[in-house]
ZATILUM-47141 format. One record per residue (C-alpha): x, z, y; residue number from 1. Coordinates in nm, 4 decimals. Layout:
N
<r><u>X</u><w>Z</w><v>Y</v><pos>NUM</pos></r>
...
***
This chain:
93
<r><u>-2.4180</u><w>4.0635</w><v>1.0875</v><pos>1</pos></r>
<r><u>-2.7797</u><w>3.9413</w><v>1.1518</v><pos>2</pos></r>
<r><u>-3.0618</u><w>3.9867</w><v>0.8894</v><pos>3</pos></r>
<r><u>-3.0538</u><w>3.6156</w><v>0.7987</v><pos>4</pos></r>
<r><u>-2.6853</u><w>3.6246</w><v>0.7212</v><pos>5</pos></r>
<r><u>-2.7222</u><w>3.9502</w><v>0.5290</v><pos>6</pos></r>
<r><u>-2.9973</u><w>3.7824</w><v>0.3228</v><pos>7</pos></r>
<r><u>-2.7597</u><w>3.4862</w><v>0.2878</v><pos>8</pos></r>
<r><u>-2.5084</u><w>3.6901</w><v>0.1117</v><pos>9</pos></r>
<r><u>-2.7411</u><w>3.9072</w><v>-0.0961</v><pos>10</pos></r>
<r><u>-2.9026</u><w>3.5730</w><v>-0.2391</v><pos>11</pos></r>
<r><u>-2.5532</u><w>3.4278</w><v>-0.2844</v><pos>12</pos></r>
<r><u>-2.4191</u><w>3.7504</w><v>-0.4685</v><pos>13</pos></r>
<r><u>-2.7417</u><w>3.7399</w><v>-0.6912</v><pos>14</pos></r>
<r><u>-2.6935</u><w>3.3797</w><v>-0.7742</v><pos>15</pos></r>
<r><u>-2.3352</u><w>3.4561</w><v>-0.8562</v><pos>16</pos></r>
<r><u>-2.4141</u><w>3.7556</w><v>-1.0880</v><pos>17</pos></r>
<r><u>-2.6718</u><w>3.5655</w><v>-1.2598</v><pos>18</pos></r>
<r><u>-2.4749</u><w>3.2629</w><v>-1.3122</v><pos>19</pos></r>
<r><u>-2.1738</u><w>3.4322</w><v>-1.4211</v><pos>20</pos></r>
<r><u>-2.3934</u><w>3.6236</w><v>-1.6704</v><pos>21</pos></r>
<r><u>-2.5020</u><w>3.2816</w><v>-1.8118</v><pos>22</pos></r>
<r><u>-2.1128</u><w>3.1602</w><v>-1.8258</v><pos>23</pos></r>
<r><u>-2.0374</u><w>3.4888</w><v>-2.0297</v><pos>24</pos></r>
<r><u>-2.3316</u><w>3.4409</w><v>-2.2632</v><pos>25</pos></r>
<r><u>-2.2372</u><w>3.0554</w><v>-2.3182</v><pos>26</pos></r>
<r><u>-1.8776</u><w>3.1641</w><v>-2.3769</v><pos>27</pos></r>
<r><u>-1.9720</u><w>3.4234</w><v>-2.6334</v><pos>28</pos></r>
<r><u>-2.1852</u><w>3.1815</w><v>-2.8136</v><pos>29</pos></r>
<r><u>-1.9349</u><w>2.9205</w><v>-2.8079</v><pos>30</pos></r>
<r><u>-1.6712</u><w>3.1581</w><v>-2.9683</v><pos>31</pos></r>
<r><u>-1.9390</u><w>3.2574</w><v>-3.2362</v><pos>32</pos></r>
<r><u>-2.0604</u><w>2.9174</w><v>-3.3154</v><pos>33</pos></r>
<r><u>-1.7916</u><w>2.6637</w><v>-3.1815</v><pos>34</pos></r>
<r><u>-2.0665</u><w>2.4560</w><v>-3.0708</v><pos>35</pos></r>
<r><u>-1.9352</u><w>2.2080</w><v>-2.7964</v><pos>36</pos></r>
<r><u>-2.2780</u><w>2.2351</w><v>-2.6073</v><pos>37</pos></r>
<r><u>-2.2153</u><w>2.6060</w><v>-2.5317</v><pos>38</pos></r>
<r><u>-1.8768</u><w>2.5053</w><v>-2.3803</v><pos>39</pos></r>
<r><u>-2.0457</u><w>2.2370</w><v>-2.1687</v><pos>40</pos></r>
<r><u>-2.2951</u><w>2.4976</w><v>-2.0656</v><pos>41</pos></r>
<r><u>-2.0458</u><w>2.7558</w><v>-1.9616</v><pos>42</pos></r>
<r><u>-1.8703</u><w>2.4861</w><v>-1.7499</v><pos>43</pos></r>
<r><u>-2.1676</u><w>2.3796</w><v>-1.5929</v><pos>44</pos></r>
<r><u>-2.2883</u><w>2.7224</w><v>-1.4848</v><pos>45</pos></r>
<r><u>-1.9334</u><w>2.8054</w><v>-1.3602</v><pos>46</pos></r>
<r><u>-1.9368</u><w>2.4990</w><v>-1.1498</v><pos>47</pos></r>
<r><u>-2.2739</u><w>2.5951</w><v>-1.0126</v><pos>48</pos></r>
<r><u>-2.1349</u><w>2.9672</w><v>-0.9186</v><pos>49</pos></r>
<r><u>-1.8119</u><w>2.8315</w><v>-0.7728</v><pos>50</pos></r>
<r><u>-2.0335</u><w>2.6173</w><v>-0.5268</v><pos>51</pos></r>
<r><u>-2.2518</u><w>2.8779</w><v>-0.4151</v><pos>52</pos></r>
<r><u>-1.9527</u><w>3.1305</w><v>-0.3681</v><pos>53</pos></r>
<r><u>-1.7164</u><w>2.8809</w><v>-0.1953</v><pos>54</pos></r>
<r><u>-1.9961</u><w>2.7638</w><v>0.0166</v><pos>55</pos></r>
<r><u>-2.0878</u><w>3.1259</w><v>0.1461</v><pos>56</pos></r>
<r><u>-1.7187</u><w>3.2111</w><v>0.1960</v><pos>57</pos></r>
<r><u>-1.6716</u><w>2.8745</w><v>0.3911</v><pos>58</pos></r>
<r><u>-1.9622</u><w>2.9317</w><v>0.5894</v><pos>59</pos></r>
<r><u>-1.8550</u><w>3.2728</w><v>0.7100</v><pos>60</pos></r>
<r><u>-1.5048</u><w>3.1577</w><v>0.7445</v><pos>61</pos></r>
<r><u>-1.6014</u><w>2.8591</w><v>0.9662</v><pos>62</pos></r>
<r><u>-1.8730</u><w>3.0651</w><v>1.1483</v><pos>63</pos></r>
<r><u>-2.1401</u><w>2.8118</w><v>1.0046</v><pos>64</pos></r>
<r><u>-1.9877</u><w>2.5179</w><v>1.1840</v><pos>65</pos></r>
<r><u>-1.9869</u><w>2.1827</w><v>1.0137</v><pos>66</pos></r>
<r><u>-2.2897</u><w>2.2891</w><v>0.7832</v><pos>67</pos></r>
<r><u>-2.3563</u><w>1.9278</w><v>0.6985</v><pos>68</pos></r>
<r><u>-2.0076</u><w>1.8756</w><v>0.5376</v><pos>69</pos></r>
<r><u>-2.0418</u><w>2.2340</w><v>0.3636</v><pos>70</pos></r>
<r><u>-2.3946</u><w>2.1623</w><v>0.2250</v><pos>71</pos></r>
<r><u>-2.2631</u><w>1.8032</w><v>0.0852</v><pos>72</pos></r>
<r><u>-1.9826</u><w>1.9558</w><v>-0.0846</v><pos>73</pos></r>
<r><u>-2.2186</u><w>2.2314</w><v>-0.2238</v><pos>74</pos></r>
<r><u>-2.4633</u><w>1.9750</w><v>-0.3519</v><pos>75</pos></r>
<r><u>-2.1948</u><w>1.7484</w><v>-0.4937</v><pos>76</pos></r>
<r><u>-2.0532</u><w>2.0473</w><v>-0.6948</v><pos>77</pos></r>
<r><u>-2.3781</u><w>2.1930</w><v>-0.8197</v><pos>78</pos></r>
<r><u>-2.4963</u><w>1.8383</w><v>-0.9092</v><pos>79</pos></r>
<r><u>-2.1824</u><w>1.8007</w><v>-1.1312</v><pos>80</pos></r>
<r><u>-2.2652</u><w>2.1603</w><v>-1.2701</v><pos>81</pos></r>
<r><u>-2.6094</u><w>2.0710</w><v>-1.3480</v><pos>82</pos></r>
<r><u>-2.4917</u><w>1.7501</w><v>-1.5053</v><pos>83</pos></r>
<r><u>-2.2920</u><w>1.9683</w><v>-1.7659</v><pos>84</pos></r>
<r><u>-2.5988</u><w>2.1686</w><v>-1.8160</v><pos>85</pos></r>
<r><u>-2.8237</u><w>1.8754</w><v>-1.8862</v><pos>86</pos></r>
<r><u>-2.5352</u><w>1.7364</w><v>-2.1291</v><pos>87</pos></r>
<r><u>-2.5255</u><w>2.0641</w><v>-2.3062</v><pos>88</pos></r>
<r><u>-2.9175</u><w>2.0273</w><v>-2.3841</v><pos>89</pos></r>
<r><u>-2.9321</u><w>1.6267</w><v>-2.4488</v><pos>90</pos></r>
<r><u>-2.5841</u><w>1.5374</w><v>-2.5592</v><pos>91</pos></r>
<r><u>-2.3488</u><w>1.6162</w><v>-2.8392</v><pos>92</pos></r>
<r><u>-2.6096</u><w>1.5443</w><v>-3.1243</v><pos>93</pos></r>
***
């Protein structure tokens, strides 16, 4: 594995760990408070983590071929995740 590929894996794992931590915190907050905003926050971060992990796995599985499609799908799922995060902050009032 080349250095750039190793860095890609490390950064993807870091994002996944941080994102899953946010999902866990949001779920715990939802269980304690029953605020729907915490549910939306956990869904948003779960989608962001899913996009990062599946993009990394797909990139290595396809040997980094068709990167435009991989990135397009990644950005679509990540954007939907961020829309949930934004809604958790601004909506439901």
